[in-house]
C-alpha positions as CSV (number, residue, x, y, z in Angstrom):
1,R,-9.2,-12.8,-23.5
2,V,-8.5,-9.1,-24.0
3,R,-5.1,-7.7,-23.1
4,A,-4.3,-4.0,-22.8
5,E,-0.8,-2.6,-22.0
6,V,0.1,0.8,-20.7
7,R,3.9,1.6,-21.0
8,D,6.0,4.5,-20.0
9,T,9.7,5.4,-20.2
10,G,9.9,6.9,-16.7
11,T,12.1,6.0,-13.8
12,G,10.8,2.5,-13.3
13,I,9.8,0.8,-10.1
14,P,12.4,-1.0,-8.0
15,A,11.8,-4.7,-7.5
16,D,11.4,-4.4,-3.7
17,L,8.5,-1.9,-4.2
18,R,6.5,-3.7,-6.9
19,Q,4.1,-5.6,-4.7
20,Q,3.6,-2.6,-2.4
21,I,2.4,-0.3,-5.2
22,F,-1.0,-1.9,-5.2
23,E,-1.5,-1.4,-1.4
24,P,-3.9,1.3,-0.3
25,F,-2.1,4.6,0.7
26,F,1.3,3.4,-0.5
27,T,3.2,6.2,-2.1
28,T,6.8,7.2,-2.7
29,K,5.8,10.9,-3.1
30,Q,6.2,13.6,-0.5
31,E,3.4,14.3,1.9
32,G,0.6,16.2,0.2
33,E,1.6,15.2,-3.3
34,G,-0.5,12.0,-3.6
35,T,-2.8,9.7,-1.7
36,G,-1.4,6.4,-3.0
37,L,-4.9,5.1,-3.9
38,G,-4.8,5.0,-7.7
39,L,-3.4,1.5,-8.3
40,S,-5.2,0.1,-5.3
41,I,-8.5,1.2,-6.8
42,V,-7.6,-0.1,-10.2
43,R,-6.7,-3.5,-8.8
44,N,-9.9,-3.7,-6.9
45,I,-12.0,-2.8,-10.0
46,M,-10.1,-5.4,-12.0
47,E,-10.7,-8.1,-9.4
48,K,-14.4,-7.3,-9.2
49,H,-14.5,-8.0,-13.0
50,Q,-12.6,-11.3,-12.7
51,A,-9.7,-9.5,-14.4
52,E,-6.1,-8.8,-13.4
53,I,-3.4,-6.2,-13.5
54,R,0.3,-7.0,-13.8
55,V,3.3,-4.8,-13.7
56,D,6.7,-5.3,-15.2
57,S,9.3,-2.6,-14.6
58,E,13.0,-1.8,-14.9
59,V,14.7,1.0,-13.0
60,D,15.7,3.8,-15.3
61,K,13.9,2.3,-18.3
62,G,10.2,2.5,-17.4
63,S,7.2,0.3,-16.6
64,C,4.5,-1.7,-18.3
65,F,1.1,-2.3,-16.7
66,T,-0.8,-5.2,-18.3
67,L,-4.6,-5.4,-17.9
68,L,-6.1,-8.9,-18.6
69,F,-9.8,-9.3,-19.2
70,Y,-11.2,-12.8,-19.4
71,A,-14.3,-13.9,-21.2
72,C,-17.4,-14.2,-19.0
């Protein structure tokens, strides 16, 4: 198994939004500032490769996205 983590120290993602962030067209940005497709595309790519993406986040402290790749 290969594990990659991407962390930031941004505003974090509230618990009630964490599952929604992977849905197509979901965004918290103002209209015209983003399409809300990025994480949906990443999740679909990961699933097609029998891999997964997980998120851990704390408001005002940041987020960590973990990518897990399993052996074929």
